C-alpha positions, 0 to 999 in steps of 0.5 A: 456090685448086684448081679442081673438075673431073670425070674426063673434063675432068681426062684431056683436059687431060693426057697421061697419068694416074697413079692412087693405088691404095688410096683412089682405085681401091679401098678395104676394100670393093672397087672405088671408085665410077668406077674401073673406068669411069675406066680403060676410058675411058683404055683406049678412048682409047689414053691412057697411065696407071699406077697408082702405089702405096706398096704394097710388098707385092704383086709387079706381077702380083698387084697388077694381078690384084687390080684385074682381079678388081674389073673394072679392065682393068689389066696389070702394065705399068700397076703402079708400086709403091714396091717396085719402087724397092727394087732400083734404090735397092740397085744404086745403093750399087754394093756386092757381097754386100750383106746386107739385112733386109726387113720385108715380105712374100715378094714385099717380099723379091723386090723387094730380091732383084732388086737382086742382094742376100742377104736375111737376118734381123736379127742382132746377131752378123752385122748387115745392111748395109741395112734396108728396111721395106716393109710392116707386116703379119704377127703378128711384126712387133713381135718383128722390130722388137726385133730390128732395133732392136738390131741397128742400135744395135749396128752403130752402136756398132761403127762400122758404120751400116746403110742404112735404106730406107723403100718405103712412107712412108704412116703410116696407110690407111683400113681401112674406112669411118671406120677407120684402120690403121697402116702401114709409114711408121709402123713407121720412125717409131717405129725413128727415135725409138727410135734417137734415144733411144739414139744421139743424133745418131749414129741413122741415118734412113730414106730414103723410096723411095715417094711423095712421094719424086721418085724414084717419080714420076721413074720414072713420067715415064720409063715413061710416055714423056710431059712432062705428066701428072696425079697423081689421090691421096687424100692430100696429104702423099704423093700431092699433095706428091710431085707437086708435087716433080717439078712435076707436076699433081695432083688431090685426091680428096675424102674420103681420109685427110686431107681431106673439104672443098673449102674447106681450107687447102692449104699449100705442097701445094696441089692444082691440081685437086679431084675429089668422085668419080672 
């Protein structure tokens, strides 16, 4: 069973701390209770930390500025977003002239351009090599999804299957008290199901880049330069599962998307710690 713990005792047990952003440090109303104090404690102690977030819609500068405006002493070097995993994934493909469709913000597109690729619109006439889903926002999302779906189907039927990358695997997020919204992972699920209906076994699937993918946790450990860190998150299937994938300790902050009680069954992703508040 997980051990209930407070933040001060938790941070003293580990060399470094990873924070989820939305649901841990911030929510729809602003800074979460205790968030600024927790960051200030680590800063005073000289203890390394990172904000590890599946938000691929903001650059590191914009993400850090937002937290700073809410009273947290966070700099761009403290931000590790799933968007930062896009460029390395594209470079691993080791191909020049990659054409990439990016669903997301302009910052999302810049993350892709950092990989040395051309960001293009979805087109059946000129299919892309890669499709990246980074963010769900924007009034044109459904129309773009229609174009992406048609482009992928046409590509597969022509014998060229594009790679599908999912920067933000989150399905939902708490948009306000007791309210939720769909996010990028839900768009990927919708596309995958539609592709299966049309293409059957030939349908491609999305490769996750953000939590719970081990990729982003491995990068966090590399950046921190420590062997022992703890992930504080509010979602079992992303924050806790991802920490488990690399053997990292995890602390579930109760009251997030998935869990509100300390007596629940956790299954294979049992956190080491439970926190009732930050």
